[in-house]
Backbone as XML, in Angstrom:
<?xml version="1.0"?>
<chain id="A" units="angstrom">
  <residue number="1" name="MET">
    <atom name="N" x="-43.811" y="38.287" z="28.404"/>
    <atom name="CA" x="-44.537" y="39.104" z="27.458"/>
    <atom name="C" x="-43.682" y="40.323" z="27.111"/>
  </residue>
  <residue number="2" name="ARG">
    <atom name="N" x="-43.583" y="40.641" z="25.829"/>
    <atom name="CA" x="-42.750" y="41.776" z="25.428"/>
    <atom name="C" x="-43.487" y="43.101" z="25.572"/>
  </residue>
  <residue number="3" name="PRO">
    <atom name="N" x="-42.747" y="44.192" z="25.703"/>
    <atom name="CA" x="-43.360" y="45.508" z="25.824"/>
    <atom name="C" x="-44.139" y="45.877" z="24.560"/>
  </residue>
  <residue number="4" name="LEU">
    <atom name="N" x="-45.183" y="46.678" z="24.740"/>
    <atom name="CA" x="-46.018" y="47.121" z="23.631"/>
    <atom name="C" x="-46.086" y="48.643" z="23.620"/>
  </residue>
  <residue number="5" name="VAL">
    <atom name="N" x="-45.792" y="49.223" z="22.464"/>
    <atom name="CA" x="-45.952" y="50.657" z="22.255"/>
    <atom name="C" x="-47.103" y="50.838" z="21.277"/>
  </residue>
  <residue number="6" name="VAL">
    <atom name="N" x="-48.120" y="51.585" z="21.697"/>
    <atom name="CA" x="-49.285" y="51.854" z="20.850"/>
    <atom name="C" x="-49.311" y="53.347" z="20.567"/>
  </residue>
  <residue number="7" name="LYS">
    <atom name="N" x="-49.328" y="53.690" z="19.287"/>
    <atom name="CA" x="-49.390" y="55.091" z="18.869"/>
    <atom name="C" x="-50.778" y="55.335" z="18.289"/>
  </residue>
  <residue number="8" name="VAL">
    <atom name="N" x="-51.502" y="56.272" z="18.892"/>
    <atom name="CA" x="-52.841" y="56.626" z="18.429"/>
    <atom name="C" x="-52.749" y="57.999" z="17.769"/>
  </residue>
  <residue number="9" name="THR">
    <atom name="N" x="-53.029" y="58.054" z="16.471"/>
    <atom name="CA" x="-52.831" y="59.261" z="15.672"/>
    <atom name="C" x="-54.106" y="60.060" z="15.445"/>
  </residue>
  <residue number="10" name="CYS">
    <atom name="N" x="-55.185" y="59.655" z="16.096"/>
    <atom name="CA" x="-56.471" y="60.320" z="15.875"/>
    <atom name="C" x="-57.229" y="60.395" z="17.193"/>
  </residue>
  <residue number="11" name="GLY">
    <atom name="N" x="-58.301" y="61.156" z="17.173"/>
    <atom name="CA" x="-59.142" y="61.303" z="18.359"/>
    <atom name="C" x="-60.591" y="61.328" z="17.937"/>
  </residue>
  <residue number="12" name="SER">
    <atom name="N" x="-61.285" y="62.400" z="18.287"/>
    <atom name="CA" x="-62.697" y="62.500" z="17.931"/>
    <atom name="C" x="-62.903" y="62.640" z="16.428"/>
  </residue>
  <residue number="13" name="ASP">
    <atom name="N" x="-61.837" y="62.941" z="15.673"/>
    <atom name="CA" x="-61.936" y="63.018" z="14.216"/>
    <atom name="C" x="-62.100" y="61.643" z="13.584"/>
  </residue>
  <residue number="14" name="ASP">
    <atom name="N" x="-61.697" y="60.590" z="14.271"/>
    <atom name="CA" x="-61.851" y="59.201" z="13.811"/>
    <atom name="C" x="-62.026" y="58.324" z="15.050"/>
  </residue>
  <residue number="15" name="PRO">
    <atom name="N" x="-63.193" y="58.423" z="15.718"/>
    <atom name="CA" x="-63.376" y="57.773" z="17.009"/>
    <atom name="C" x="-63.236" y="56.256" z="16.984"/>
  </residue>
  <residue number="16" name="GLU">
    <atom name="N" x="-63.641" y="55.619" z="15.907"/>
    <atom name="CA" x="-63.555" y="54.160" z="15.880"/>
    <atom name="C" x="-62.099" y="53.686" z="15.871"/>
  </residue>
  <residue number="17" name="ARG">
    <atom name="N" x="-61.287" y="54.279" z="15.025"/>
    <atom name="CA" x="-59.869" y="53.895" z="14.973"/>
    <atom name="C" x="-59.175" y="54.258" z="16.277"/>
  </residue>
  <residue number="18" name="CYS">
    <atom name="N" x="-59.480" y="55.424" z="16.806"/>
    <atom name="CA" x="-58.898" y="55.850" z="18.077"/>
    <atom name="C" x="-59.237" y="54.851" z="19.176"/>
  </residue>
  <residue number="19" name="ASN">
    <atom name="N" x="-60.514" y="54.490" z="19.270"/>
    <atom name="CA" x="-60.953" y="53.569" z="20.312"/>
    <atom name="C" x="-60.293" y="52.202" z="20.166"/>
  </residue>
  <residue number="20" name="GLN">
    <atom name="N" x="-60.054" y="51.774" z="18.942"/>
    <atom name="CA" x="-59.377" y="50.496" z="18.733"/>
    <atom name="C" x="-57.989" y="50.519" z="19.356"/>
  </residue>
  <residue number="21" name="GLY">
    <atom name="N" x="-57.232" y="51.588" z="19.110"/>
    <atom name="CA" x="-55.900" y="51.695" z="19.680"/>
    <atom name="C" x="-55.916" y="51.768" z="21.193"/>
  </residue>
  <residue number="22" name="LEU">
    <atom name="N" x="-56.826" y="52.563" z="21.747"/>
    <atom name="CA" x="-56.929" y="52.683" z="23.201"/>
    <atom name="C" x="-57.337" y="51.360" z="23.833"/>
  </residue>
  <residue number="23" name="THR">
    <atom name="N" x="-58.256" y="50.655" z="23.201"/>
    <atom name="CA" x="-58.714" y="49.371" z="23.721"/>
    <atom name="C" x="-57.592" y="48.341" z="23.703"/>
  </residue>
  <residue number="24" name="VAL">
    <atom name="N" x="-56.820" y="48.304" z="22.632"/>
    <atom name="CA" x="-55.691" y="47.372" z="22.560"/>
    <atom name="C" x="-54.676" y="47.693" z="23.655"/>
  </residue>
  <residue number="25" name="ALA">
    <atom name="N" x="-54.372" y="48.969" z="23.856"/>
    <atom name="CA" x="-53.400" y="49.355" z="24.883"/>
    <atom name="C" x="-53.879" y="48.938" z="26.266"/>
  </residue>
  <residue number="26" name="ALA">
    <atom name="N" x="-55.136" y="49.254" z="26.596"/>
    <atom name="CA" x="-55.669" y="48.922" z="27.921"/>
    <atom name="C" x="-55.778" y="47.413" z="28.118"/>
  </residue>
  <residue number="27" name="THR">
    <atom name="N" x="-56.174" y="46.701" z="27.082"/>
    <atom name="CA" x="-56.308" y="45.247" z="27.181"/>
    <atom name="C" x="-54.949" y="44.585" z="27.339"/>
  </residue>
  <residue number="28" name="ALA">
    <atom name="N" x="-53.952" y="45.056" z="26.613"/>
    <atom name="CA" x="-52.600" y="44.498" z="26.732"/>
    <atom name="C" x="-52.053" y="44.712" z="28.139"/>
  </residue>
  <residue number="29" name="LEU">
    <atom name="N" x="-52.327" y="45.866" z="28.711"/>
    <atom name="CA" x="-51.892" y="46.148" z="30.077"/>
    <atom name="C" x="-52.542" y="45.162" z="31.047"/>
  </residue>
  <residue number="30" name="THR">
    <atom name="N" x="-53.831" y="44.937" z="30.875"/>
    <atom name="CA" x="-54.560" y="43.987" z="31.719"/>
    <atom name="C" x="-53.992" y="42.573" z="31.574"/>
  </residue>
  <residue number="31" name="ALA">
    <atom name="N" x="-53.509" y="42.256" z="30.378"/>
    <atom name="CA" x="-52.939" y="40.935" z="30.116"/>
    <atom name="C" x="-51.517" y="40.796" z="30.654"/>
  </residue>
  <residue number="32" name="GLY">
    <atom name="N" x="-50.957" y="41.890" z="31.175"/>
    <atom name="CA" x="-49.634" y="41.814" z="31.781"/>
    <atom name="C" x="-48.506" y="42.427" z="30.979"/>
  </residue>
  <residue number="33" name="ALA">
    <atom name="N" x="-48.814" y="43.042" z="29.855"/>
    <atom name="CA" x="-47.766" y="43.668" z="29.043"/>
    <atom name="C" x="-47.348" y="45.007" z="29.648"/>
  </residue>
  <residue number="34" name="GLU">
    <atom name="N" x="-46.128" y="45.383" z="29.403"/>
    <atom name="CA" x="-45.647" y="46.726" z="29.711"/>
    <atom name="C" x="-46.099" y="47.602" z="28.551"/>
  </residue>
  <residue number="35" name="VAL">
    <atom name="N" x="-46.933" y="48.609" z="28.817"/>
    <atom name="CA" x="-47.562" y="49.381" z="27.744"/>
    <atom name="C" x="-47.147" y="50.845" z="27.800"/>
  </residue>
  <residue number="36" name="SER">
    <atom name="N" x="-46.817" y="51.369" z="26.626"/>
    <atom name="CA" x="-46.552" y="52.785" z="26.441"/>
    <atom name="C" x="-47.506" y="53.273" z="25.358"/>
  </residue>
  <residue number="37" name="LEU">
    <atom name="N" x="-48.347" y="54.227" z="25.706"/>
    <atom name="CA" x="-49.336" y="54.789" z="24.780"/>
    <atom name="C" x="-48.880" y="56.165" z="24.341"/>
  </residue>
  <residue number="38" name="TRP">
    <atom name="N" x="-48.747" y="56.353" z="23.028"/>
    <atom name="CA" x="-48.364" y="57.646" z="22.460"/>
    <atom name="C" x="-49.577" y="58.266" z="21.806"/>
  </residue>
  <residue number="39" name="LEU">
    <atom name="N" x="-49.884" y="59.512" z="22.171"/>
    <atom name="CA" x="-51.017" y="60.243" z="21.626"/>
    <atom name="C" x="-50.481" y="61.316" z="20.693"/>
  </residue>
  <residue number="40" name="THR">
    <atom name="N" x="-50.806" y="61.186" z="19.401"/>
    <atom name="CA" x="-50.283" y="62.104" z="18.399"/>
    <atom name="C" x="-51.431" y="62.657" z="17.563"/>
  </residue>
  <residue number="41" name="GLY">
    <atom name="N" x="-51.146" y="63.662" z="16.754"/>
    <atom name="CA" x="-52.195" y="64.269" z="15.933"/>
    <atom name="C" x="-53.355" y="64.699" z="16.818"/>
  </residue>
  <residue number="42" name="GLU">
    <atom name="N" x="-54.574" y="64.497" z="16.348"/>
    <atom name="CA" x="-55.760" y="64.852" z="17.131"/>
    <atom name="C" x="-55.883" y="63.998" z="18.390"/>
  </residue>
  <residue number="43" name="GLY">
    <atom name="N" x="-55.178" y="62.872" z="18.424"/>
    <atom name="CA" x="-55.148" y="62.039" z="19.622"/>
    <atom name="C" x="-54.490" y="62.734" z="20.800"/>
  </residue>
  <residue number="44" name="ALA">
    <atom name="N" x="-53.702" y="63.777" z="20.537"/>
    <atom name="CA" x="-53.043" y="64.518" z="21.615"/>
    <atom name="C" x="-54.061" y="65.070" z="22.608"/>
  </residue>
  <residue number="45" name="TRP">
    <atom name="N" x="-55.259" y="65.403" z="22.134"/>
    <atom name="CA" x="-56.290" y="65.935" z="23.026"/>
    <atom name="C" x="-56.714" y="64.932" z="24.085"/>
  </residue>
  <residue number="46" name="LEU">
    <atom name="N" x="-56.502" y="63.646" z="23.856"/>
    <atom name="CA" x="-56.885" y="62.626" z="24.835"/>
    <atom name="C" x="-56.028" y="62.694" z="26.097"/>
  </residue>
  <residue number="47" name="GLY">
    <atom name="N" x="-54.909" y="63.380" z="26.027"/>
    <atom name="CA" x="-54.056" y="63.540" z="27.195"/>
    <atom name="C" x="-54.322" y="64.809" z="27.981"/>
  </residue>
  <residue number="48" name="VAL">
    <atom name="N" x="-55.322" y="65.573" z="27.565"/>
    <atom name="CA" x="-55.627" y="66.859" z="28.193"/>
    <atom name="C" x="-56.875" y="66.725" z="29.065"/>
  </residue>
  <residue number="49" name="ALA">
    <atom name="N" x="-56.771" y="67.187" z="30.291"/>
    <atom name="CA" x="-57.898" y="67.136" z="31.225"/>
    <atom name="C" x="-59.102" y="67.861" z="30.637"/>
  </residue>
  <residue number="50" name="GLY">
    <atom name="N" x="-60.233" y="67.188" z="30.643"/>
    <atom name="CA" x="-61.465" y="67.766" z="30.139"/>
    <atom name="C" x="-61.661" y="67.668" z="28.646"/>
  </residue>
  <residue number="51" name="ARG">
    <atom name="N" x="-60.668" y="67.172" z="27.925"/>
    <atom name="CA" x="-60.753" y="67.069" z="26.462"/>
    <atom name="C" x="-60.660" y="65.628" z="25.978"/>
  </residue>
  <residue number="52" name="GLU">
    <atom name="N" x="-60.589" y="64.673" z="26.914"/>
    <atom name="CA" x="-60.286" y="63.295" z="26.545"/>
    <atom name="C" x="-61.530" y="62.455" z="26.296"/>
  </residue>
  <residue number="53" name="SER">
    <atom name="N" x="-62.612" y="63.078" z="25.807"/>
    <atom name="CA" x="-63.852" y="62.331" z="25.688"/>
    <atom name="C" x="-64.511" y="62.469" z="24.326"/>
  </residue>
  <residue number="54" name="PHE">
    <atom name="N" x="-65.110" y="61.399" z="23.876"/>
    <atom name="CA" x="-66.039" y="61.366" z="22.755"/>
    <atom name="C" x="-66.892" y="60.129" z="22.961"/>
  </residue>
  <residue number="55" name="GLU">
    <atom name="N" x="-67.990" y="60.058" z="22.267"/>
    <atom name="CA" x="-68.866" y="58.903" z="22.408"/>
    <atom name="C" x="-68.787" y="58.027" z="21.179"/>
  </residue>
  <residue number="56" name="LEU">
    <atom name="N" x="-68.743" y="56.724" z="21.410"/>
    <atom name="CA" x="-68.745" y="55.741" z="20.332"/>
    <atom name="C" x="-69.601" y="54.577" z="20.807"/>
  </residue>
  <residue number="57" name="PRO">
    <atom name="N" x="-70.682" y="54.284" z="20.100"/>
    <atom name="CA" x="-71.559" y="53.191" z="20.535"/>
    <atom name="C" x="-70.795" y="51.875" z="20.698"/>
  </residue>
  <residue number="58" name="HIS">
    <atom name="N" x="-71.149" y="51.142" z="21.721"/>
    <atom name="CA" x="-70.605" y="49.809" z="22.003"/>
    <atom name="C" x="-69.109" y="49.827" z="22.306"/>
  </residue>
  <residue number="59" name="ALA">
    <atom name="N" x="-68.615" y="50.950" z="22.808"/>
    <atom name="CA" x="-67.186" y="51.081" z="23.110"/>
    <atom name="C" x="-67.000" y="51.724" z="24.477"/>
  </residue>
  <residue number="60" name="ALA">
    <atom name="N" x="-65.911" y="51.373" z="25.128"/>
    <atom name="CA" x="-65.560" y="52.001" z="26.403"/>
    <atom name="C" x="-65.198" y="53.464" z="26.164"/>
  </residue>
  <residue number="61" name="ALA">
    <atom name="N" x="-65.435" y="54.274" z="27.172"/>
    <atom name="CA" x="-65.126" y="55.709" z="27.078"/>
    <atom name="C" x="-63.616" y="55.921" z="26.977"/>
  </residue>
  <residue number="62" name="PRO">
    <atom name="N" x="-63.188" y="56.818" z="26.099"/>
    <atom name="CA" x="-61.755" y="57.081" z="25.947"/>
    <atom name="C" x="-61.073" y="57.482" z="27.253"/>
  </residue>
  <residue number="63" name="ALA">
    <atom name="N" x="-61.732" y="58.300" z="28.052"/>
    <atom name="CA" x="-61.125" y="58.750" z="29.312"/>
    <atom name="C" x="-60.813" y="57.566" z="30.217"/>
  </residue>
  <residue number="64" name="GLY">
    <atom name="N" x="-61.708" y="56.594" z="30.259"/>
    <atom name="CA" x="-61.475" y="55.412" z="31.080"/>
    <atom name="C" x="-60.331" y="54.564" z="30.559"/>
  </residue>
  <residue number="65" name="LEU">
    <atom name="N" x="-60.230" y="54.448" z="29.248"/>
    <atom name="CA" x="-59.147" y="53.657" z="28.655"/>
    <atom name="C" x="-57.791" y="54.336" z="28.869"/>
  </residue>
  <residue number="66" name="VAL">
    <atom name="N" x="-57.734" y="55.643" z="28.660"/>
    <atom name="CA" x="-56.490" y="56.381" z="28.903"/>
    <atom name="C" x="-56.131" y="56.287" z="30.385"/>
  </residue>
  <residue number="67" name="GLY">
    <atom name="N" x="-57.125" y="56.413" z="31.249"/>
    <atom name="CA" x="-56.889" y="56.296" z="32.685"/>
    <atom name="C" x="-56.363" y="54.935" z="33.081"/>
  </residue>
  <residue number="68" name="ALA">
    <atom name="N" x="-56.885" y="53.885" z="32.439"/>
    <atom name="CA" x="-56.412" y="52.528" z="32.726"/>
    <atom name="C" x="-54.940" y="52.376" z="32.350"/>
  </residue>
  <residue number="69" name="VAL">
    <atom name="N" x="-54.564" y="52.933" z="31.198"/>
    <atom name="CA" x="-53.154" y="52.850" z="30.791"/>
    <atom name="C" x="-52.293" y="53.676" z="31.727"/>
  </residue>
  <residue number="70" name="LEU">
    <atom name="N" x="-52.767" y="54.862" z="32.102"/>
    <atom name="CA" x="-52.005" y="55.698" z="33.038"/>
    <atom name="C" x="-51.772" y="55.000" z="34.370"/>
  </residue>
  <residue number="71" name="ALA">
    <atom name="N" x="-52.746" y="54.217" z="34.804"/>
    <atom name="CA" x="-52.651" y="53.548" z="36.106"/>
    <atom name="C" x="-51.551" y="52.493" z="36.138"/>
  </residue>
  <residue number="72" name="GLY">
    <atom name="N" x="-51.247" y="51.902" z="34.996"/>
    <atom name="CA" x="-50.258" y="50.834" z="35.021"/>
    <atom name="C" x="-49.188" y="50.910" z="33.960"/>
  </residue>
  <residue number="73" name="GLY">
    <atom name="N" x="-49.273" y="51.904" z="33.095"/>
    <atom name="CA" x="-48.302" y="52.036" z="32.010"/>
    <atom name="C" x="-47.850" y="53.475" z="31.894"/>
  </residue>
  <residue number="74" name="ARG">
    <atom name="N" x="-47.529" y="53.874" z="30.670"/>
    <atom name="CA" x="-47.052" y="55.234" z="30.432"/>
    <atom name="C" x="-47.861" y="55.839" z="29.290"/>
  </residue>
  <residue number="75" name="VAL">
    <atom name="N" x="-48.199" y="57.125" z="29.422"/>
    <atom name="CA" x="-48.915" y="57.853" z="28.370"/>
    <atom name="C" x="-48.101" y="59.085" z="28.017"/>
  </residue>
  <residue number="76" name="THR">
    <atom name="N" x="-47.883" y="59.273" z="26.721"/>
    <atom name="CA" x="-47.081" y="60.382" z="26.225"/>
    <atom name="C" x="-47.836" y="61.121" z="25.134"/>
  </residue>
  <residue number="77" name="VAL">
    <atom name="N" x="-47.798" y="62.439" z="25.188"/>
    <atom name="CA" x="-48.313" y="63.282" z="24.118"/>
    <atom name="C" x="-47.113" y="63.779" z="23.318"/>
  </residue>
  <residue number="78" name="CYS">
    <atom name="N" x="-47.208" y="63.689" z="22.014"/>
    <atom name="CA" x="-46.145" y="64.121" z="21.103"/>
    <atom name="C" x="-45.847" y="65.615" z="21.271"/>
  </residue>
  <residue number="79" name="THR">
    <atom name="N" x="-44.580" y="65.960" z="21.355"/>
    <atom name="CA" x="-44.143" y="67.344" z="21.544"/>
    <atom name="C" x="-44.662" y="68.264" z="20.451"/>
  </residue>
  <residue number="80" name="GLN">
    <atom name="N" x="-44.429" y="67.916" z="19.186"/>
    <atom name="CA" x="-44.865" y="68.779" z="18.085"/>
    <atom name="C" x="-46.382" y="68.871" z="18.017"/>
  </residue>
  <residue number="81" name="CYS">
    <atom name="N" x="-47.063" y="67.747" z="18.261"/>
    <atom name="CA" x="-48.530" y="67.740" z="18.230"/>
    <atom name="C" x="-49.081" y="68.637" z="19.329"/>
  </residue>
  <residue number="82" name="ALA">
    <atom name="N" x="-48.464" y="68.573" z="20.501"/>
    <atom name="CA" x="-48.877" y="69.429" z="21.610"/>
    <atom name="C" x="-48.657" y="70.896" z="21.260"/>
  </residue>
  <residue number="83" name="ALA">
    <atom name="N" x="-47.491" y="71.216" z="20.731"/>
    <atom name="CA" x="-47.168" y="72.598" z="20.394"/>
    <atom name="C" x="-48.137" y="73.162" z="19.356"/>
  </residue>
  <residue number="84" name="ARG">
    <atom name="N" x="-48.480" y="72.367" z="18.345"/>
    <atom name="CA" x="-49.405" y="72.838" z="17.311"/>
    <atom name="C" x="-50.798" y="73.123" z="17.864"/>
  </residue>
  <residue number="85" name="ARG">
    <atom name="N" x="-51.140" y="72.474" z="18.972"/>
    <atom name="CA" x="-52.470" y="72.627" z="19.572"/>
    <atom name="C" x="-52.454" y="73.512" z="20.818"/>
  </residue>
  <residue number="86" name="GLY">
    <atom name="N" x="-51.282" y="74.059" z="21.150"/>
    <atom name="CA" x="-51.176" y="74.925" z="22.320"/>
    <atom name="C" x="-51.278" y="74.170" z="23.632"/>
  </residue>
  <residue number="87" name="ILE">
    <atom name="N" x="-50.976" y="72.866" z="23.607"/>
    <atom name="CA" x="-51.031" y="72.031" z="24.812"/>
    <atom name="C" x="-49.691" y="72.132" z="25.532"/>
  </residue>
  <residue number="88" name="THR">
    <atom name="N" x="-49.737" y="72.405" z="26.830"/>
    <atom name="CA" x="-48.519" y="72.508" z="27.632"/>
    <atom name="C" x="-48.539" y="71.458" z="28.736"/>
  </residue>
  <residue number="89" name="GLU">
    <atom name="N" x="-47.435" y="71.362" z="29.460"/>
    <atom name="CA" x="-47.334" y="70.437" z="30.591"/>
    <atom name="C" x="-48.427" y="70.700" z="31.628"/>
  </residue>
  <residue number="90" name="GLU">
    <atom name="N" x="-48.828" y="71.958" z="31.765"/>
    <atom name="CA" x="-49.864" y="72.317" z="32.732"/>
    <atom name="C" x="-51.243" y="71.812" z="32.308"/>
  </residue>
  <residue number="91" name="ASP">
    <atom name="N" x="-51.421" y="71.535" z="31.019"/>
    <atom name="CA" x="-52.720" y="71.124" z="30.489"/>
    <atom name="C" x="-52.975" y="69.619" z="30.565"/>
  </residue>
  <residue number="92" name="VAL">
    <atom name="N" x="-51.912" y="68.836" z="30.558"/>
    <atom name="CA" x="-52.091" y="67.386" z="30.449"/>
    <atom name="C" x="-52.533" y="66.772" z="31.770"/>
  </residue>
  <residue number="93" name="LEU">
    <atom name="N" x="-53.144" y="65.617" z="31.656"/>
    <atom name="CA" x="-53.582" y="64.863" z="32.823"/>
    <atom name="C" x="-52.387" y="64.520" z="33.717"/>
  </residue>
  <residue number="94" name="PRO">
    <atom name="N" x="-52.592" y="64.410" z="35.022"/>
    <atom name="CA" x="-51.495" y="64.001" z="35.906"/>
    <atom name="C" x="-50.906" y="62.662" z="35.457"/>
  </residue>
  <residue number="95" name="GLY">
    <atom name="N" x="-49.591" y="62.634" z="35.331"/>
    <atom name="CA" x="-48.905" y="61.419" z="34.908"/>
    <atom name="C" x="-48.608" y="61.350" z="33.429"/>
  </residue>
  <residue number="96" name="VAL">
    <atom name="N" x="-49.252" y="62.187" z="32.618"/>
    <atom name="CA" x="-48.989" y="62.222" z="31.178"/>
    <atom name="C" x="-47.758" y="63.095" z="30.943"/>
  </residue>
  <residue number="97" name="ARG">
    <atom name="N" x="-46.880" y="62.629" z="30.088"/>
    <atom name="CA" x="-45.693" y="63.424" z="29.751"/>
    <atom name="C" x="-45.794" y="63.904" z="28.315"/>
  </residue>
  <residue number="98" name="ILE">
    <atom name="N" x="-45.033" y="64.914" z="27.989"/>
    <atom name="CA" x="-44.889" y="65.390" z="26.620"/>
    <atom name="C" x="-43.460" y="65.076" z="26.201"/>
  </residue>
  <residue number="99" name="ALA">
    <atom name="N" x="-43.315" y="64.357" z="25.090"/>
    <atom name="CA" x="-41.984" y="63.984" z="24.605"/>
    <atom name="C" x="-42.020" y="63.880" z="23.081"/>
  </residue>
  <residue number="100" name="GLY">
    <atom name="N" x="-40.846" y="63.876" z="22.476"/>
    <atom name="CA" x="-40.746" y="63.931" z="21.027"/>
    <atom name="C" x="-40.316" y="62.654" z="20.344"/>
  </residue>
  <residue number="101" name="ALA">
    <atom name="N" x="-39.984" y="62.817" z="19.077"/>
    <atom name="CA" x="-39.668" y="61.693" z="18.198"/>
    <atom name="C" x="-38.478" y="60.878" z="18.691"/>
  </residue>
  <residue number="102" name="ALA">
    <atom name="N" x="-37.502" y="61.524" z="19.292"/>
    <atom name="CA" x="-36.335" y="60.780" z="19.773"/>
    <atom name="C" x="-36.748" y="59.774" z="20.847"/>
  </residue>
  <residue number="103" name="ALA">
    <atom name="N" x="-37.623" y="60.192" z="21.762"/>
    <atom name="CA" x="-38.095" y="59.292" z="22.815"/>
    <atom name="C" x="-38.936" y="58.159" z="22.220"/>
  </residue>
  <residue number="104" name="PHE">
    <atom name="N" x="-39.763" y="58.482" z="21.227"/>
    <atom name="CA" x="-40.574" y="57.452" z="20.570"/>
    <atom name="C" x="-39.673" y="56.436" z="19.876"/>
  </residue>
  <residue number="105" name="ALA">
    <atom name="N" x="-38.698" y="56.927" z="19.122"/>
    <atom name="CA" x="-37.781" y="56.035" z="18.416"/>
    <atom name="C" x="-37.018" y="55.150" z="19.393"/>
  </residue>
  <residue number="106" name="GLU">
    <atom name="N" x="-36.581" y="55.708" z="20.497"/>
    <atom name="CA" x="-35.877" y="54.916" z="21.503"/>
    <atom name="C" x="-36.760" y="53.783" z="22.024"/>
  </residue>
  <residue number="107" name="GLU">
    <atom name="N" x="-38.017" y="54.082" z="22.280"/>
    <atom name="CA" x="-38.932" y="53.053" z="22.788"/>
    <atom name="C" x="-39.176" y="51.946" z="21.767"/>
  </residue>
  <residue number="108" name="VAL">
    <atom name="N" x="-39.484" y="52.323" z="20.533"/>
    <atom name="CA" x="-39.861" y="51.297" z="19.556"/>
    <atom name="C" x="-38.668" y="50.501" z="19.037"/>
  </residue>
  <residue number="109" name="LEU">
    <atom name="N" x="-37.463" y="51.045" z="19.189"/>
    <atom name="CA" x="-36.271" y="50.336" z="18.722"/>
    <atom name="C" x="-35.614" y="49.487" z="19.809"/>
  </residue>
  <residue number="110" name="ALA">
    <atom name="N" x="-36.166" y="49.514" z="20.995"/>
    <atom name="CA" x="-35.627" y="48.684" z="22.082"/>
    <atom name="C" x="-35.850" y="47.207" z="21.749"/>
  </residue>
  <residue number="111" name="PRO">
    <atom name="N" x="-35.033" y="46.326" z="22.293"/>
    <atom name="CA" x="-35.164" y="44.904" z="22.011"/>
    <atom name="C" x="-36.536" y="44.356" z="22.417"/>
  </residue>
  <residue number="112" name="ASP">
    <atom name="N" x="-37.069" y="43.507" z="21.564"/>
    <atom name="CA" x="-38.317" y="42.763" z="21.826"/>
    <atom name="C" x="-39.562" y="43.617" z="21.964"/>
  </residue>
  <residue number="113" name="VAL">
    <atom name="N" x="-39.546" y="44.859" z="21.510"/>
    <atom name="CA" x="-40.726" y="45.723" z="21.599"/>
    <atom name="C" x="-41.623" y="45.483" z="20.376"/>
  </residue>
  <residue number="114" name="GLN">
    <atom name="N" x="-42.921" y="45.458" z="20.626"/>
    <atom name="CA" x="-43.915" y="45.416" z="19.555"/>
    <atom name="C" x="-44.540" y="46.804" z="19.467"/>
  </residue>
  <residue number="115" name="ALA">
    <atom name="N" x="-44.577" y="47.384" z="18.290"/>
    <atom name="CA" x="-45.188" y="48.695" z="18.116"/>
    <atom name="C" x="-46.374" y="48.590" z="17.168"/>
  </residue>
  <residue number="116" name="LEU">
    <atom name="N" x="-47.465" y="49.262" z="17.538"/>
    <atom name="CA" x="-48.673" y="49.307" z="16.718"/>
    <atom name="C" x="-49.070" y="50.759" z="16.536"/>
  </residue>
  <residue number="117" name="VAL">
    <atom name="N" x="-49.556" y="51.107" z="15.349"/>
    <atom name="CA" x="-49.999" y="52.471" z="15.064"/>
    <atom name="C" x="-51.442" y="52.430" z="14.601"/>
  </residue>
  <residue number="118" name="TYR">
    <atom name="N" x="-52.259" y="53.271" z="15.236"/>
    <atom name="CA" x="-53.672" y="53.391" z="14.871"/>
    <atom name="C" x="-53.955" y="54.801" z="14.403"/>
  </residue>
</chain>
């Protein structure tokens, strides 16, 4: 199975689209894929302790989905998105990193990687 990079560009501002990306990332991990989840735009808040929640009927909680990916994959908050929101390394959940476009490009351009953007 090839690695999967999922970029989620929204959060509570578009909960349905956000949840779709988180669900795909967590499900792919369960299926055995190597998963890297990138949280950008308003999705950056999903990497911050105490801010990673919204409610969406008939959907798993975002905190649980992000936690599932953290348990077996990698979660990254975009550097510029974090800076615009005042998010620092001290604010993010344990195991979440902050990295920029160069790291994202390196991941998605690696051989056999599938990238999805939500």
